[in-house]
C-alpha positions in Angstrom: -22.3 -10.4 18.8 -23.1 -6.9 17.5 -23.3 -5.8 13.9 -20.2 -3.6 14.5 -18.1 -6.5 15.7 -19.4 -8.7 12.9 -18.2 -6.0 10.4 -14.8 -5.8 12.2 -14.4 -9.5 12.2 -15.3 -9.6 8.4 -12.8 -6.9 7.7 -10.1 -8.6 9.7 -10.8 -11.9 7.9 -10.6 -10.3 4.5 -7.5 -8.4 5.4 -5.8 -11.6 6.7 -6.9 -13.5 3.6 -5.4 -10.8 1.3 -2.1 -10.6 3.2 -1.7 -14.4 3.2 -2.6 -14.6 -0.5 -0.1 -11.9 -1.4 2.6 -13.7 0.7 1.9 -16.9 -1.1 2.1 -15.2 -4.5 5.4 -13.4 -3.6 6.8 -16.7 -2.3 6.2 -18.1 -5.7 8.0 -15.0 -7.1 5.0 -14.3 -9.4 3.8 -10.9 -10.4 0.1 -10.1 -10.3 0.2 -10.1 -14.1 1.7 -13.6 -14.3 -0.9 -15.0 -11.9 -3.6 -13.2 -13.8 -2.6 -14.9 -17.0 -2.2 -18.3 -15.5 -5.6 -18.2 -13.6 -7.5 -16.3 -16.3 -8.6 -13.8 -13.7 -8.1 -10.0 -14.1 -5.2 -8.3 -12.4 -7.7 -5.9 -10.8 -9.3 -8.9 -9.0 -6.0 -10.0 -7.6 -5.3 -6.4 -6.5 -8.7 -6.2 -4.8 -8.1 -9.5 -3.0 -4.7 -8.5 -1.8 -6.1 -5.3 -0.4 -8.7 -7.2 1.6 -11.7 -6.5 -0.5 -14.4 -9.0 -1.5 -13.9 -11.1 -4.6 -16.2 -13.9 -5.8 -15.5 -17.5 -4.8 -15.0 -18.7 -8.4 -12.2 -16.2 -8.9 -10.6 -17.1 -5.6 -10.8 -20.8 -6.5 -9.2 -20.2 -9.9 -6.4 -18.2 -8.4 -5.6 -20.8 -5.7 -5.8 -23.6 -8.3 -3.2 -21.8 -10.5 -0.9 -21.6 -7.5 -1.4 -25.2 -6.6 -3.4 -24.5 -3.5 -7.0 -25.2 -2.3 -9.4 -23.9 0.3 -9.6 -26.0 3.4 -11.8 -25.5 6.4 -10.6 -25.8 10.0 -12.8 -26.2 13.1 -12.1 -23.6 15.8 -11.1 -25.1 19.1 -13.7 -25.0 21.7 -13.1 -22.7 24.7 -12.9 -24.4 28.1 -14.7 -23.0 31.2 -11.3 -21.8 32.6 -10.7 -19.9 29.3 -14.1 -18.2 29.5 -13.5 -17.1 33.1 -10.1 -15.6 32.1 -11.5 -13.9 29.0 -14.6 -12.6 30.6 -13.9 -12.0 34.3 -16.7 -9.4 34.7 -19.3 -12.1 33.9 -17.7 -14.6 36.3 -17.0 -12.2 39.2 -19.1 -14.3 41.6 -16.9 -17.4 41.0 -13.6 -15.7 41.9 
């Protein structure tokens, strides 16, 4: 994977995290100010997170804890050979 695609993946991940975080906060009908007070994290940190910017792990943990959430890890499903041939046909031209 190239550095450019690594950066694109990181930006997409942060953007998705921010959007999901904001959706959760809005589902709770909490303002950034209310969450800030409950989590003892600055409103600016919440704003940066929701914009898809980097925030430190301890702030993220405090914010999620204040909303009754936690971080969970999920294993990516493995790609099967048929998936690889479909996704990268130019690499597998001789097999078609």
